[in-house]
C-alpha positions, 0 to 999 in steps of 0.5 A, spaced: 686 142 231 681 143 237 679 150 236 676 154 241 672 162 242 673 167 246 670 173 248 670 181 250 666 185 250 668 193 251 666 200 250 671 202 244 669 201 238 675 198 232 679 203 232 681 203 239 679 196 240 686 195 234 690 200 238 690 197 245 690 190 244 696 192 237 702 192 241 700 186 246 699 182 240 705 184 236 708 182 244 706 175 243 709 174 236 716 176 237 716 172 244 713 165 240 715 166 234 708 168 231 707 170 224 703 176 222 698 176 218 693 183 217 687 183 214 684 189 214 683 193 221 678 189 223 683 181 224 690 179 226 692 173 224 697 170 228 701 162 227 705 157 227 705 150 226 701 148 232 698 154 232 692 158 228 690 164 231 684 170 229 683 176 233 676 179 229 675 187 233 668 189 232 665 195 235 663 192 242 666 184 242 674 182 240 672 175 238 679 170 240 679 164 235 685 159 238 687 152 234 691 148 237 695 141 234 694 136 239 701 136 243 699 144 244 693 144 246 694 138 251 700 142 254 699 148 252 690 150 253 691 152 261 696 157 259 692 160 254 685 161 257 688 164 264 693 169 260 687 172 256 682 173 262 688 177 265 689 181 259 684 182 255 680 185 259 685 189 262 687 192 255 679 194 254 677 196 260 674 204 258 
């Protein structure tokens, strides 16, 4: 599996950043059949066969780590990167 981190700075604190990200993450999970595993207030884990994503929410930064199987790496990486670049900064805008 190929792994890549995506970093997004913010000035919201952990609680507000999570409040803004959580609905989008749940929508994503429903759309793609991902299991959501809550790991405390600062971490959300999304997974299914071939996809393993962790969203780590810090006071000033959100780090999304995505691991994809080699098949999904070739077909989905560009779509995932475009979606993250378009959506997360808007959600975290102060």
